[in-house]
NUVEXVEX-91081 format. One line per field, with one value per residue (C-alpha): residue in one letter; x, y, z. Coordinates in Angstrom, 2 decimals, decimal comma. Example, Ala and Ser with C-alpha at 12.3 -4.5 7.8 and 13.67 -1.06 7.14 Angstrom:
residu = c(A:S)
x = c(12,30:13,67)
y = c(-4,50:-1,06)
z = c(7,80:7,14)
end
This chain:
residu = c(M:I:T:K:E:I:I:N:N:S:L:L:I:T:L:S:R:P:E:K:R:N:A:L:H:P:E:M:V:A:G:L:K:S:A:F:T:E:S:A:D:N:K:D:I:K:S:I:I:L:T:G:A:G:D:A:F:C:A:G:A:D:L:S:Y:L:K:Q:F:S:N:N:S:V:I:E:N:E:K:D:S:E:S:L:A:E:L:F:F:Q:I:Y:N:F:N:K:P:T:V:A:A:V:N:G:A:A:I:A:G:G:C:G:L:A:S:V:C:D:F:I:V:A:H:P:E:D:S:K:F:G:Y:S:E:V:K:I:G:F:I:P:A:I:V:S:V:F:L:L:R:R:I:S:K:S:H:A:K:Q:M:L:L:T:G:D:I:I:S:G:K:R:A:Y:E:I:G:F:V:N:Y:L:A:D:N:V:L:G:E:A:K:N:L:A:A:K:I:N:K:N:S:A:L:S:T:G:L:T:K:K:M:I:H:S:V:S:D:M:N:L:N:T:A:I:D:F:C:V:N:L:N:V:I:S:R:T:S:D:D:F:K:K:G:I:Q:K:F:L:N:K:E)
x = c(162,64:165,46:169,23:171,71:175,41:177,67:180,30:182,76:180,42:177,63:174,62:173,64:169,93:168,70:165,14:165,34:162,27:163,65:161,06:158,39:160,56:160,96:157,37:156,33:154,55:153,58:156,42:158,97:157,79:158,03:161,53:162,62:161,25:163,29:166,43:166,37:165,31:168,13:170,76:169,80:171,93:174,61:177,80:179,46:176,63:177,16:174,88:172,40:172,30:169,14:168,87:167,02:168,00:167,84:166,91:164,44:164,63:161,02:157,86:155,43:152,78:152,72:150,06:148,63:148,34:147,06:144,08:143,15:142,73:139,30:138,16:139,58:137,53:138,11:140,02:142,13:143,08:143,71:146,20:147,88:148,35:149,57:152,24:153,62:153,55:155,41:158,07:158,48:158,47:161,08:163,49:162,81:163,61:166,36:169,33:171,92:172,21:170,33:171,28:169,04:170,95:168,18:169,28:165,99:162,33:161,18:157,28:154,46:155,38:158,80:159,48:158,06:160,53:163,49:162,09:162,40:166,14:168,46:170,22:169,29:171,89:170,38:171,32:170,51:168,46:167,91:166,44:162,73:160,60:156,90:153,58:151,19:148,48:146,06:145,82:144,06:141,67:144,14:145,87:149,36:148,64:151,42:154,20:153,05:153,89:157,61:157,75:156,59:159,65:162,01:160,93:158,63:154,87:154,87:157,05:155,15:151,94:153,48:154,58:151,47:148,58:149,97:151,20:154,19:157,24:160,45:164,12:166,77:168,09:164,97:164,57:167,96:166,89:163,74:165,95:164,41:167,60:170,88:173,62:173,77:175,86:176,34:177,36:174,64:175,71:179,35:178,51:176,28:179,01:181,60:179,05:178,28:182,25:182,71:179,69:181,06:184,33:182,29:181,47:178,35:177,06:177,24:175,52:172,76:172,24:172,51:169,94:167,63:168,26:167,44:164,15:163,06:163,80:162,08:158,80:159,54:159,03:162,50:162,58:161,89:164,38:167,08:166,41:166,36:169,51:171,29:170,44:171,89:175,06:175,51:174,93:177,66:180,11:180,07:180,43:183,55:183,46:183,86:186,75:188,61:187,83:189,15:192,12:192,94:192,13:194,67:197,40:196,65:196,16)
y = c(-112,75:-114,66:-114,62:-117,53:-117,70:-120,51:-119,25:-121,97:-124,72:-122,89:-121,86:-118,24:-117,65:-113,95:-113,04:-110,16:-107,94:-105,12:-102,68:-104,93:-105,92:-109,36:-110,32:-113,79:-114,15:-117,42:-116,85:-116,42:-119,53:-121,42:-120,06:-121,15:-124,73:-125,18:-123,74:-126,16:-129,08:-128,22:-128,06:-131,26:-133,46:-131,12:-132,38:-128,99:-127,56:-128,58:-126,01:-123,30:-119,72:-117,83:-114,05:-110,98:-108,14:-104,61:-104,00:-106,80:-110,66:-111,30:-109,28:-112,18:-112,41:-109,59:-107,29:-107,25:-110,95:-111,03:-108,91:-111,96:-114,28:-113,23:-113,38:-116,72:-119,99:-122,77:-124,81:-121,70:-120,85:-124,73:-124,92:-121,73:-123,09:-126,33:-124,65:-122,65:-125,80:-127,62:-125,14:-125,02:-128,87:-129,10:-126,64:-128,12:-131,68:-130,51:-133,04:-130,42:-127,82:-124,50:-121,14:-118,12:-114,79:-112,36:-108,75:-107,17:-107,94:-111,39:-111,22:-113,85:-116,29:-114,64:-115,57:-118,95:-119,10:-118,53:-120,94:-123,94:-123,31:-125,33:-122,16:-118,58:-115,83:-112,43:-108,86:-108,25:-105,12:-104,60:-107,91:-108,34:-111,46:-111,91:-113,65:-110,79:-112,99:-112,74:-108,83:-109,20:-111,98:-114,65:-117,55:-118,55:-122,02:-123,66:-121,61:-122,80:-126,35:-125,39:-122,77:-125,50:-127,63:-124,76:-123,06:-124,01:-124,17:-121,11:-118,99:-120,01:-118,79:-115,40:-114,93:-116,32:-115,04:-111,43:-110,92:-108,97:-108,00:-108,92:-108,03:-110,42:-110,13:-111,29:-113,97:-115,40:-115,27:-117,50:-119,97:-118,92:-117,55:-119,49:-116,83:-112,99:-111,03:-107,26:-108,67:-111,32:-112,61:-112,70:-114,85:-117,06:-117,69:-118,48:-120,95:-122,51:-122,88:-124,62:-126,95:-127,59:-128,95:-131,95:-135,01:-134,25:-137,80:-137,46:-134,02:-135,21:-138,34:-136,55:-133,79:-136,78:-138,42:-135,43:-134,64:-138,33:-139,70:-136,89:-138,28:-141,87:-143,95:-145,25:-148,65:-147,42:-144,58:-147,04:-149,28:-146,27:-145,07:-148,40:-148,60:-145,03:-146,11:-149,22:-146,79:-144,43:-146,93:-148,62:-145,15:-144,00:-140,83:-142,80:-145,04:-141,79:-140,15:-142,80:-143,24:-139,57:-139,64:-142,49:-140,91:-137,79:-135,79)
z = c(254,73:256,16:255,31:255,85:256,17:257,20:259,66:260,90:260,75:262,23:260,13:260,99:260,21:260,53:260,43:257,89:258,24:260,52:259,24:260,69:263,79:262,14:262,73:261,93:258,56:256,68:254,10:256,88:258,40:255,35:254,86:258,33:257,67:254,50:255,97:258,95:256,52:254,22:256,96:258,75:256,78:255,70:257,34:257,09:259,44:263,20:264,81:264,08:265,23:264,99:265,36:264,08:261,90:263,51:267,15:267,50:267,50:266,51:267,70:267,22:264,43:261,62:262,44:259,03:259,06:262,65:261,51:259,10:261,91:262,99:259,53:258,74:258,61:261,23:258,72:257,60:261,44:262,03:258,90:260,07:263,65:262,46:260,27:263,25:265,52:262,79:262,75:266,45:266,71:263,95:265,80:269,29:267,97:265,26:265,31:265,96:268,69:268,12:269,81:269,77:269,81:271,20:270,44:271,05:271,59:271,40:272,02:271,77:268,87:268,80:272,23:271,52:268,60:271,08:273,66:271,10:270,73:272,95:274,14:274,50:274,59:275,49:276,30:279,91:279,33:275,56:275,10:276,16:276,51:277,04:275,96:275,22:273,75:276,78:276,34:272,87:273,71:272,28:274,03:274,07:273,18:271,03:272,79:276,19:275,37:274,86:277,72:280,19:279,20:279,67:283,30:286,01:286,07:288,45:286,45:283,09:284,73:285,68:282,07:280,29:282,61:283,16:279,62:281,21:279,33:281,17:280,58:279,54:283,15:284,60:282,01:283,06:286,78:286,16:283,99:280,56:279,27:279,31:279,00:279,19:276,98:275,64:272,36:272,06:268,44:269,42:272,58:270,41:267,87:270,76:272,29:268,94:268,32:271,59:270,76:267,21:268,45:270,09:268,25:265,97:266,72:270,34:270,58:268,43:270,55:273,75:272,58:271,63:275,06:277,05:275,29:275,30:278,78:280,47:279,38:280,13:283,22:284,77:283,32:279,73:280,07:281,06:278,16:275,80:277,19:277,05:273,36:272,80:274,66:272,20:269,21:270,49:271,34:267,95:266,18:264,38:266,34:269,76:268,21:267,22:270,41:272,52:270,52:270,86:274,75:275,14:272,98:275,11:271,94)
end
């Protein structure tokens, strides 16, 4: 249900169910978890690019699997929700930069999947974003946690309460999408290549810093960042980087 390929120190993960518009399914969720776990400590991989096969990024939950929800027990639904939450949390807190190359529809859980990546590259018109859960009596519960960390509460309400589907251009205007491109995968690869040139330690610590300090009070945040500074200044990456800078390499 997914394919993997390393391209210039970036792991390209492709959701590969084009006949189902790359809809999420337990097997796909498990495959994504494994792919991220395996690449976390792989020094040859400096970033992750996530995209979809065919003309969709990810159309949300698989329809056949969605039908099971109403018949599942409370425990079954809880376990399924926890599994999806674990995947989103894993990608959001992943120790390497992540890029979503959104080539088409990213709806409901698919939109959530894009939102947990550090960067979203999208086609201005072909890409579509939206949370349609309210239209079928469901709620965008897990995905809302990450959406509210990406855009304003006002814009989040627009997306979550209306269930409207918006274009990549509009998603860019409200700050959900980072980059617009006609060739989203090509642009995502260029972005990843730029990031890959930076210190892997620095990018990992910087990502950790951004995610952590936003939820801390000022004093705690300063202490946390002082500790990160100490870690970075004693690293081999820093010593090599300073030497190159001084030698104007």
